[in-house]
C-alpha positions as CSV (number, residue, x, y, z in Angstrom):
1,M,0.3,0.2,-0.2
2,P,1.7,3.2,-1.0
3,D,2.5,5.5,1.8
4,T,0.7,9.1,1.1
5,S,1.9,10.7,4.4
6,A,4.2,13.1,2.1
7,R,1.2,14.2,0.4
8,T,-0.8,15.2,3.5
9,P,-0.5,18.9,4.2
10,V,1.3,19.7,7.3
11,S,-1.8,21.1,9.4
12,V,-3.7,17.6,8.3
13,R,-0.9,15.7,10.6
14,L,-0.6,18.2,13.2
15,L,-4.2,17.9,13.8
16,A,-4.2,13.9,13.2
17,G,-2.3,13.4,16.0
18,L,-4.9,13.5,18.4
19,D,-8.1,11.7,18.8
20,R,-11.5,13.6,20.2
21,R,-11.2,12.9,23.6
22,G,-7.6,14.7,23.1
23,W,-8.4,17.9,21.9
24,L,-11.3,18.0,24.0
25,G,-9.2,17.9,27.1
26,L,-6.5,20.0,25.2
27,G,-9.5,22.7,25.0
28,L,-10.4,22.2,28.3
29,V,-7.2,23.1,29.2
30,A,-6.9,26.3,27.4
31,L,-10.4,27.2,28.5
32,I,-8.8,27.4,31.9
33,A,-5.9,28.5,31.6
34,W,-6.9,31.5,29.1
35,V,-10.4,32.6,30.2
36,L,-11.6,30.8,33.8
37,V,-7.6,32.0,35.6
38,P,-7.5,35.4,34.1
39,M,-10.9,36.1,35.6
40,A,-10.3,34.8,38.9
41,H,-7.4,36.8,39.2
42,L,-8.3,39.9,37.9
43,M,-11.9,39.8,38.5
44,L,-12.8,38.5,42.4
45,P,-10.7,40.3,45.5
46,E,-8.2,38.7,46.9
47,G,-10.7,37.7,50.1
48,H,-12.3,35.3,47.6
49,P,-12.2,31.6,47.8
50,L,-12.2,31.4,44.1
51,H,-9.3,34.1,43.8
52,V,-6.4,33.1,41.9
53,S,-3.3,34.8,43.8
54,T,-0.3,35.9,41.7
55,Y,1.9,33.5,44.3
56,L,0.0,31.0,42.4
57,I,0.0,32.0,39.2
58,T,3.6,32.3,39.0
59,L,3.9,29.0,40.6
60,I,1.7,26.6,38.7
61,G,3.6,28.9,34.9
62,K,6.8,27.5,36.6
63,I,5.6,24.3,36.3
64,V,4.2,24.4,33.5
65,C,7.1,25.4,31.8
66,Y,8.5,22.4,34.0
67,A,6.3,20.4,32.1
68,V,7.8,21.5,28.5
69,V,11.0,19.8,29.5
70,A,9.4,17.2,31.0
71,V,7.4,16.2,27.3
72,A,10.9,17.0,26.1
73,M,12.9,14.6,27.5
74,D,10.0,12.2,26.8
75,L,10.8,12.6,23.1
76,I,14.3,12.0,23.3
77,W,13.5,9.0,25.9
78,G,10.4,7.5,26.1
79,F,10.6,6.9,22.3
80,G,14.2,6.9,21.6
81,G,15.9,5.4,24.1
82,I,18.5,8.3,24.4
83,L,18.9,8.8,28.6
84,S,20.1,12.3,28.7
85,L,21.3,13.8,32.3
86,G,22.3,17.3,30.5
87,H,18.8,18.8,29.7
88,G,19.1,21.2,32.4
89,L,22.0,23.0,30.3
90,F,19.3,23.2,27.5
91,F,17.2,24.5,29.5
92,A,19.5,27.0,31.4
93,L,20.8,28.2,27.8
94,G,17.0,29.4,26.5
95,G,17.1,31.4,30.2
96,Y,20.2,33.2,29.9
97,S,19.5,34.4,26.4
98,F,16.0,35.6,27.3
99,G,17.8,36.8,30.1
100,M,20.4,38.9,28.4
101,Y,17.3,41.0,27.0
102,L,15.7,41.6,30.1
103,M,18.8,42.9,31.6
104,R,19.5,45.0,29.0
105,Q,15.9,46.4,29.1
106,I,16.4,47.3,33.4
107,G,18.5,50.7,31.7
108,R,19.5,53.1,34.0
109,E,17.3,51.8,36.6
110,G,19.6,50.2,38.5
111,S,21.3,50.5,41.6
112,Y,25.1,51.9,39.5
113,Q,22.1,54.0,36.8
114,S,24.3,52.7,34.0
115,D,23.4,51.3,31.0
116,L,25.5,48.2,31.7
117,P,24.4,45.4,33.7
118,D,25.2,46.1,37.2
119,F,27.0,43.1,37.7
120,M,29.3,44.7,34.8
121,V,29.6,48.0,36.2
122,F,30.6,46.2,40.1
123,L,33.7,44.3,37.4
124,D,34.2,47.3,36.1
125,W,34.0,46.1,32.7
126,K,34.0,49.1,30.6
127,E,31.3,47.7,27.1
128,L,29.0,45.0,26.6
129,P,30.8,41.9,25.5
130,W,30.6,41.0,21.7
131,Y,28.6,37.8,22.2
132,W,26.1,40.6,24.2
133,G,25.7,42.7,20.8
134,G,21.8,42.6,19.7
135,S,20.6,41.6,23.3
136,D,18.3,44.5,23.5
137,N,16.2,43.1,20.2
138,F,13.4,41.1,21.8
139,A,13.0,39.0,18.4
140,W,17.2,38.2,18.7
141,A,16.9,37.4,21.9
142,L,13.5,34.9,21.6
143,L,15.7,33.1,18.0
144,L,18.7,32.7,20.7
145,A,17.1,31.5,23.2
146,V,15.8,28.2,20.3
147,A,18.8,28.8,18.3
148,L,21.5,28.4,20.8
149,P,20.4,24.9,22.4
150,G,20.1,23.9,19.3
151,A,23.3,24.7,17.5
152,V,24.8,22.9,20.9
153,A,22.6,19.9,20.8
154,W,23.1,19.7,16.7
155,V,27.2,19.7,17.6
156,F,27.5,17.4,20.6
157,G,24.4,14.8,19.6
158,F,26.4,14.6,15.8
159,F,29.6,13.8,17.3
160,A,27.9,11.3,20.0
161,F,26.0,9.8,17.9
162,R,28.0,9.3,14.1
163,S,30.4,7.5,16.9
164,R,27.7,4.8,18.2
165,I,27.8,6.4,21.9
166,K,24.7,4.9,23.8
167,G,23.2,3.8,27.2
168,V,24.8,4.7,30.2
169,Y,28.1,6.1,28.2
170,F,25.5,8.9,26.5
171,S,24.5,9.8,29.7
172,I,28.0,10.5,31.5
173,I,28.6,12.6,28.4
174,T,25.3,14.4,28.7
175,Q,26.5,14.7,32.5
176,A,29.7,15.4,32.2
177,L,28.6,18.3,29.5
178,T,26.5,20.0,31.4
179,Y,28.9,20.2,34.9
180,A,31.3,21.4,32.3
181,A,29.3,24.5,31.6
182,M,28.3,25.1,34.9
183,L,31.2,25.8,36.0
184,L,32.2,27.8,33.0
185,F,28.9,29.9,34.0
186,F,29.8,30.3,37.6
187,R,32.9,32.1,36.2
188,N,32.5,36.1,36.3
189,E,35.0,36.8,33.3
190,T,32.4,35.0,31.3
191,G,29.9,38.3,31.2
192,F,27.3,36.3,32.8
193,G,26.9,37.3,35.6
194,G,28.9,34.8,37.8
195,N,26.9,32.8,41.0
196,N,24.2,35.5,41.1
197,G,23.4,35.6,37.6
198,F,21.1,37.7,35.8
199,T,17.8,39.1,38.3
200,D,16.1,42.1,38.9
201,F,13.9,42.4,35.8
202,K,12.3,45.7,35.2
203,R,10.4,45.1,32.2
204,I,9.7,43.1,28.8
205,L,9.0,44.5,25.6
206,G,8.0,48.1,27.5
207,Y,5.3,46.2,30.1
208,S,6.0,45.6,33.4
209,I,7.3,42.4,34.2
210,T,5.7,42.0,37.8
211,A,2.3,43.6,36.4
212,P,-0.6,41.7,36.6
213,E,-1.6,41.3,33.0
214,T,2.0,40.4,32.3
215,R,1.8,37.3,34.6
216,L,-1.3,35.9,32.8
217,V,0.5,36.5,29.5
218,L,3.3,34.9,30.6
219,F,1.5,32.2,32.1
220,G,-0.6,31.9,29.1
221,L,2.2,31.6,26.6
222,S,3.6,28.6,29.0
223,V,0.0,26.4,28.4
224,A,0.3,27.5,25.3
225,L,3.6,26.5,24.2
226,L,3.0,22.8,26.7
227,L,0.2,22.4,24.6
228,G,1.7,23.2,21.4
229,T,4.6,20.3,22.7
230,I,2.2,17.9,23.2
231,V,0.5,18.3,19.7
232,L,3.3,18.1,17.8
233,G,5.1,15.5,19.7
234,K,1.8,13.1,19.4
235,S,1.9,13.8,15.7
236,L,6.1,12.6,15.4
237,I,5.5,9.4,17.2
238,A,1.8,9.0,14.9
239,S,4.0,9.9,11.6
240,R,6.2,7.1,9.6
241,F,9.0,8.8,11.5
242,G,8.1,7.7,15.2
243,R,7.8,4.7,14.2
244,V,11.7,4.1,12.9
245,L,12.2,6.3,16.5
246,M,10.5,4.0,18.3
247,A,12.2,1.0,16.2
248,I,15.6,2.9,16.9
249,R,15.2,2.4,20.5
250,D,13.7,-1.1,20.3
251,A,16.3,-3.0,18.1
252,E,18.6,0.0,16.4
253,S,21.1,-3.6,15.0
254,R,18.0,-4.4,12.8
255,V,17.3,-1.0,11.8
256,M,20.6,-0.1,10.3
257,F,19.9,-3.3,8.8
258,I,16.4,-2.8,6.7
259,G,18.5,0.5,5.4
260,Y,17.7,3.1,7.8
261,N,20.4,5.4,9.3
262,P,19.6,6.2,12.4
263,L,21.8,8.7,12.8
264,H,19.3,11.5,11.2
265,Y,16.4,10.2,13.7
266,K,18.2,10.6,16.6
267,L,19.9,13.7,15.8
268,F,16.8,15.3,15.1
269,I,14.5,14.4,17.7
270,W,17.3,15.7,20.1
271,T,17.8,18.6,18.7
272,L,13.9,19.5,19.1
273,S,13.8,18.5,22.7
274,A,16.9,20.7,23.3
275,M,15.2,23.6,21.4
276,L,11.6,23.2,23.0
277,C,13.3,23.4,26.5
278,G,15.6,26.5,25.2
279,L,12.0,28.2,24.6
280,A,10.6,26.7,28.1
281,G,13.7,28.2,29.8
282,A,12.5,31.4,28.0
283,L,9.8,31.4,29.6
284,Y,10.4,30.2,32.8
285,V,13.0,33.5,33.3
286,P,10.6,36.1,33.0
287,Q,8.2,34.1,35.4
288,V,10.4,33.5,38.2
289,G,12.8,36.7,37.8
290,I,16.2,35.1,38.3
291,I,18.4,32.4,36.3
292,N,22.0,31.6,37.6
293,P,24.1,28.6,36.9
294,S,22.5,26.9,39.8
295,E,19.7,25.8,36.9
296,M,22.4,23.3,35.1
297,S,23.3,21.6,38.1
298,V,23.4,17.8,37.9
299,A,21.2,17.4,40.6
300,N,18.4,19.4,38.2
301,S,19.3,17.1,35.3
302,I,18.6,14.5,37.2
303,E,15.2,15.6,38.3
304,I,14.3,16.0,34.7
305,A,14.6,12.4,34.4
306,I,12.3,11.8,37.3
307,W,10.0,13.8,36.5
308,C,9.6,11.4,33.4
309,A,10.2,8.3,34.9
310,V,7.3,9.2,37.9
311,G,4.7,10.1,35.0
312,G,5.2,7.1,33.0
313,R,7.7,7.6,30.0
314,G,6.7,6.8,26.4
315,T,3.3,8.5,26.8
316,L,3.6,12.4,26.0
317,I,1.0,13.2,28.6
318,G,2.7,11.1,32.0
319,P,5.9,13.6,32.3
320,V,3.1,16.6,32.3
321,F,1.6,15.0,36.0
322,G,5.0,13.4,36.4
323,A,6.3,17.3,36.6
324,G,3.4,18.7,38.4
325,I,3.2,15.7,41.1
326,V,7.2,16.5,42.2
327,N,7.5,20.1,42.0
328,L,4.5,20.1,44.0
329,S,5.5,18.2,46.5
330,K,8.7,19.9,46.4
331,S,7.0,23.2,46.5
332,W,5.7,22.0,50.1
333,F,8.7,19.8,51.1
334,T,10.8,22.6,51.3
335,V,8.4,25.0,53.4
336,S,7.4,22.0,55.8
337,F,10.4,19.6,55.9
338,P,13.4,21.3,53.9
339,E,16.0,19.2,54.8
340,Y,14.4,15.5,53.9
341,W,13.5,16.9,50.3
342,L,16.3,14.6,48.5
343,F,15.6,12.3,50.7
344,F,11.5,12.1,49.9
345,L,12.8,12.3,45.8
346,G,15.1,9.3,46.3
347,A,12.8,7.2,47.9
348,L,9.8,8.3,45.2
349,F,12.6,7.3,41.9
350,I,13.3,4.2,44.3
351,L,9.9,3.4,44.9
352,V,8.5,4.3,41.2
353,T,11.4,2.3,39.7
354,L,10.3,-1.6,41.5
355,F,6.7,-1.0,41.4
356,L,5.4,1.4,39.2
357,P,7.5,1.0,36.2
358,Q,4.9,2.7,33.5
359,G,4.4,5.1,35.9
360,V,1.4,7.1,37.0
361,M,0.1,6.6,34.1
362,G,0.4,2.6,33.7
363,L,-1.3,2.7,37.2
364,W,-3.9,4.9,35.5
365,A,-4.1,2.2,32.8
366,R,-4.4,-0.4,34.8
367,L,-6.8,0.7,37.7
368,R,-9.1,1.7,34.3
369,Q,-9.0,-2.3,32.9
370,P,-11.7,-4.3,34.0
371,A,-10.5,-7.1,36.3
372,A,-10.4,-10.7,35.1
373,P,-12.8,-13.4,35.8
374,K,-11.1,-15.6,38.2
375,A,-10.3,-19.1,37.6
376,G,-12.8,-21.5,37.2
377,T,-15.6,-19.0,37.7
378,A,-15.8,-18.1,33.7
379,E,-20.0,-19.0,32.9
380,T,-19.4,-20.8,29.8
381,P,-22.7,-19.8,26.9
382,A,-24.7,-23.3,28.0
383,T,-24.3,-22.8,31.6
384,A,-25.7,-19.1,31.1
385,Q,-28.5,-20.7,28.9
386,G,-29.1,-23.6,31.5
387,A,-29.4,-20.7,34.2
388,Q,-31.8,-18.8,32.2
389,S,-34.3,-21.3,31.5
């Protein structure tokens, strides 16, 4: 039977990735995020039980950005079999790229009332470094937030996949790459704020970054990015590309034997995943108000993999729930029992690995299945007919 996917318009293929229930679910999320939440925040007084506070909008917006990273991780790990322990690097690169723009928007409202960022004045810098050129342009900053993580991922992935590095060796190399980048960004002479990073943002596109309307727009854009990532992921996995990618995950040598080159497929999904992380980082920074090298820490990158495992890798929707469960638990634990948070995270990962290998989505699928009849209790058609007579 001839393959007609190449003749199908891209818009049709994107829409075909989800069924009716999936589109209804996304529509419901969009209605809540783009209509109900803004109304509850702007129209209801703070004392009202249905009022959505600024803190809650910022918290959920941050978790939504994390969910985008978790879905991006699922694309490479759940469907491509590529476990990365360095995705925090791509997330941070996107955040730093957009953070440069936010720092330039401060202008002379900084502590030193200079056109240079405060940390540069403190270090006695006389002018902006060459790589800060164009950072005062919104479009350039947004492009850089996508292109820089994509370029780093493409170069790294090309040499790694061409050398057929995979499994635990690939994971260790990504971890080492992220750690090296973190040490580089910690240095003051690199021009990225050193240990403190970027903070004290004032405006974005001329609007106050702390204004309720700005917060709602950033929150809505984060939700839009998450929904778009899910739709894109579903359409890719449902296509011939997705089938080949999953075949590479399960039996790469067999895929090579029948004539496919795994390098192109793995490199594409790896680069796409990094670019999505960069976009999530660009939306994360103005909502949280800070970006520093700690976002590149090894622990953060491992935590991304935990989100995916807890929700259920290979499902796209599962990592969204995994990111929500882990980060909401983190918000509670770090306030109530800050010294026990890492112990809880480790215990959660161990329990999921031992008892829920398919994560929360796997548990939900098992609960929805009808209970199998016990041996010796199933009625045969003859028995049922005799009972009725």
